[in-house]
C-alpha positions in Angstrom: 12.1 -70.8 -262.1 14.3 -68.7 -264.4 15.6 -70.1 -267.5 18.8 -68.8 -268.7 21.1 -68.8 -272.3 23.9 -67.2 -271.1 27.3 -67.6 -268.9 27.0 -64.2 -267.4 23.4 -64.7 -266.3 24.5 -67.6 -264.4 27.5 -66.0 -263.0 25.4 -63.4 -261.8 22.5 -65.3 -260.3 25.5 -67.4 -258.0 26.9 -64.2 -257.2 23.8 -63.4 -255.3 23.7 -66.8 -253.6 26.9 -66.9 -252.4 26.6 -63.9 -250.9 23.2 -65.2 -248.9 25.5 -68.2 -248.1 23.4 -70.5 -249.9 25.2 -73.6 -251.4 24.6 -74.6 -254.8 24.4 -77.7 -256.6 24.6 -78.4 -260.4 22.5 -81.5 -262.2 24.2 -81.6 -266.2 22.0 -82.8 -268.8 21.6 -83.2 -272.6 18.3 -82.5 -271.9 15.1 -84.1 -273.2 14.5 -85.2 -269.1 13.0 -88.3 -267.7 12.8 -89.7 -264.5 16.0 -90.6 -264.3 17.1 -86.9 -264.5 14.7 -86.3 -262.3 16.1 -88.2 -259.5 18.7 -86.5 -259.8 17.1 -83.5 -259.5 15.0 -84.6 -256.3 18.1 -85.7 -254.4 20.2 -81.8 -255.5 16.6 -80.3 -253.8 17.2 -82.0 -251.2 20.7 -81.7 -249.8 21.3 -77.8 -251.1 19.7 -74.4 -250.7 20.1 -73.7 -255.0 19.9 -76.0 -257.6 21.1 -75.6 -261.4 19.9 -77.8 -264.3 22.3 -77.6 -267.6 20.6 -78.2 -270.9 23.2 -78.5 -273.8 23.5 -81.2 -276.4 27.1 -81.2 -276.0 28.5 -81.4 -279.6 32.2 -82.2 -279.0 31.5 -85.5 -277.0 29.5 -86.7 -280.3 31.9 -88.6 -282.8 31.3 -87.6 -286.3 29.1 -90.7 -287.6 27.1 -90.5 -284.4 23.8 -89.4 -283.1 24.1 -85.2 -282.7 22.4 -83.9 -285.3 19.0 -86.4 -284.1 19.7 -86.3 -280.6 16.0 -85.7 -279.1 15.3 -82.0 -277.9 12.2 -80.7 -276.0 13.2 -77.7 -274.1 9.7 -76.4 -273.1 9.3 -80.4 -271.9 12.6 -79.9 -270.0 11.0 -76.9 -268.3 8.4 -78.3 -267.4 10.2 -81.2 -265.6 12.6 -78.5 -263.8 9.9 -76.8 -262.6 8.1 -79.3 -261.3 11.5 -80.6 -259.3 11.8 -77.4 -258.1 15.0 -76.3 -259.8 15.4 -72.6 -259.5 17.7 -72.1 -262.6 18.0 -73.7 -265.9 21.4 -72.9 -268.2 20.4 -73.5 -271.5 23.7 -72.3 -273.1 23.6 -72.3 -277.6 26.6 -74.1 -279.0 28.4 -70.7 -279.7 27.7 -69.4 -275.9 30.1 -72.5 -274.9 31.9 -72.4 -277.7 33.6 -69.2 -279.0 34.9 -68.5 -282.2 39.1 -70.3 -282.1 38.2 -72.7 -279.1 40.8 -74.8 -278.8 41.2 -76.2 -275.1 40.2 -79.3 -274.1 40.4 -81.1 -271.0 41.9 -84.7 -271.5 42.5 -88.3 -269.2 44.3 -91.0 -269.7 44.0 -95.2 -268.1 40.1 -94.5 -267.0 38.9 -93.6 -270.8 41.0 -96.4 -272.5 38.3 -99.2 -271.5 34.8 -99.4 -272.3 33.4 -96.8 -274.6 36.4 -95.2 -274.7 37.6 -97.6 -277.4 34.4 -97.7 -279.6 34.0 -93.8 -279.1 37.4 -92.4 -278.7 37.0 -88.4 -279.0 33.8 -88.8 -276.5 35.3 -88.8 -273.1 37.5 -85.5 -273.9 34.3 -83.7 -274.7 33.0 -84.9 -271.4 35.7 -83.4 -269.4 35.8 -80.3 -270.8 32.0 -79.5 -270.8 31.9 -80.2 -267.2 34.9 -78.5 -266.3 33.5 -75.5 -268.3 30.0 -75.7 -266.0 32.3 -76.6 -263.1 33.7 -72.8 -263.6 31.0 -71.2 -264.5 28.3 -72.3 -261.9 31.2 -73.3 -259.3 28.6 -75.7 -257.4 29.3 -77.6 -253.9 27.9 -80.7 -255.2 27.3 -82.1 -258.8 25.0 -85.0 -259.5 25.6 -88.0 -262.2 23.7 -90.9 -262.8 25.3 -94.4 -262.5 24.1 -95.7 -265.7 26.8 -94.0 -267.3 29.4 -95.4 -264.8 32.5 -94.6 -266.8 31.6 -91.4 -266.7 31.4 -90.7 -263.3 34.7 -92.4 -262.4 36.3 -90.5 -264.9 34.4 -87.1 -263.7 35.4 -88.3 -260.0 39.1 -88.9 -261.2 39.1 -85.3 -263.2 37.8 -83.4 -260.0 40.8 -85.3 -257.7 43.5 -84.8 -260.6 42.9 -80.7 -261.0 41.5 -80.2 -257.1 38.4 -79.0 -258.1 36.3 -77.7 -254.9 33.1 -79.6 -255.8 32.0 -82.9 -254.4 30.5 -85.6 -256.9 27.6 -87.6 -256.0 26.5 -90.7 -258.4 22.9 -91.5 -257.5 20.5 -95.0 -258.6 20.3 -96.1 -262.0 16.1 -95.4 -262.2 14.2 -98.3 -264.6 11.6 -98.9 -266.5 8.7 -101.1 -264.6 9.9 -104.3 -267.1 13.9 -103.1 -265.9 14.8 -100.9 -268.9 17.3 -98.4 -267.8 15.6 -95.0 -269.0 17.5 -93.4 -271.3 16.4 -90.3 -273.7 18.0 -92.6 -276.5 14.9 -95.0 -275.5 12.6 -92.8 -278.0 14.7 -94.3 -281.1 13.1 -97.5 -280.2 10.1 -99.3 -282.2 8.2 -101.3 -280.7 9.9 -104.9 -281.4 13.3 -103.2 -280.5 11.9 -101.9 -277.4 11.3 -105.3 -276.2 14.5 -106.5 -277.6 15.9 -104.3 -275.2 15.0 -105.8 -272.3 18.0 -108.6 -273.1 20.7 -106.0 -271.2 18.8 -105.7 -267.8 18.3 -109.6 -267.7 21.5 -110.3 -269.1 22.8 -108.7 -265.7 20.1 -110.4 -263.8 22.0 -113.5 -264.8 25.8 -111.9 -264.3 24.6 -111.8 -260.7 23.1 -114.7 -260.1 26.4 -116.4 -261.6 28.5 -114.1 -259.8 26.9 -114.7 -256.3 26.7 -118.6 -257.0 30.2 -118.6 -257.1 32.8 -120.0 -258.8 32.9 -118.0 -261.7 36.0 -116.3 -262.8 35.6 -113.0 -264.8 36.4 -114.6 -268.5 33.7 -117.8 -267.8 31.0 -115.1 -266.8 31.3 -112.6 -269.6 31.7 -115.7 -272.4 28.0 -116.7 -270.6 26.7 -112.9 -270.8 27.9 -112.6 -274.5 26.1 -115.7 -275.2 23.0 -114.4 -273.8 22.7 -111.6 -275.4 23.7 -113.3 -278.8 20.6 -115.4 -278.6 18.6 -111.9 -279.1 18.6 -111.3 -282.6 17.8 -107.6 -283.2 21.0 -107.1 -280.6 24.4 -106.7 -281.5 27.0 -106.1 -279.0 30.1 -103.4 -278.7 31.3 -104.5 -275.6 30.7 -106.5 -272.5 33.4 -106.4 -269.6 34.0 -107.0 -265.8 35.9 -104.0 -264.5 37.2 -102.5 -261.3 34.8 -99.9 -260.8 37.3 -97.3 -259.8 40.0 -97.9 -262.6 37.9 -99.4 -265.2 40.5 -101.6 -266.0 39.1 -105.6 -267.0 39.5 -108.3 -264.1 40.1 -111.7 -263.9 38.5 -112.7 -260.4 35.0 -111.3 -259.6 35.2 -108.9 -256.5 33.1 -106.6 -254.9 34.6 -104.0 -256.4 34.0 -105.0 -259.9 31.0 -103.7 -262.4 29.8 -105.2 -264.9 29.6 -103.0 -267.9 27.9 -103.5 -271.4 27.3 -101.9 -274.7 24.4 -103.1 -277.3 23.3 -102.0 -280.5 19.5 -102.7 -280.4 18.7 -102.2 -284.0 20.8 -98.9 -284.7 20.5 -97.7 -281.3 23.3 -98.0 -279.0 22.2 -98.6 -275.1 24.5 -98.9 -272.3 23.9 -100.9 -268.8 25.7 -101.7 -265.6 25.8 -103.3 -262.2 28.0 -103.7 -259.6 26.8 -107.9 -259.4 28.0 -108.7 -256.1 26.5 -105.5 -254.0 29.2 -103.3 -254.3 29.3 -99.3 -254.2 30.2 -97.2 -257.1 
């Protein structure tokens, strides 16, 4: 496995693989890798000849008061995780490699970015679309793998690929959870022991949503009122949003169906965590 820091080194490797008729997977990450990331690499390894993992904490998807400076980083740990997963190439560029002096070109989107995280993080998805577009242009993968924990991001990237005629198949992979149900996230490391216990309110509330939906007789408004009440009973929790949306459009729904995604962002102390679930068994 090679670890490279320049765009040209990635392009050189890809050129050789293409000449050999190899197909290529990309797993974009911001590093501080955990088993959720590894599950993406494992799937990519099974389905492709070559696997590239990018490790880049993308500054343009963070707002001015967010955690870019403190976002956890550990390249040596990440390198070991990638090597164990059979990754062929790790692309770990510096900010200056991805965004040259005078950089002023961005990829934006309407509609899908206007709900959920887009409301409280207005520049976030422009940053995501821009960096993912750049990575697709650099690596030219046949397939790219993203976790379903970031359900809105997954829907946005799929739509971007469709709208801009990008020649890559975007594959969503299931949320990986700790044994007690907490969705794996690099930001979980911010939590104190007390906050870590309190964070279980997210998955417990999704369990409640699934139970209520399967029992029937609940419209979305009634469901959401019950979910918010459940979260508000946890003293360390503060709701950013709890919504029931169509999984493709990210627009709020009035009636629950198999295309309904219940998504939430909740602060546990100062740490903002997200989670989601298709509550009637539909697919993301």
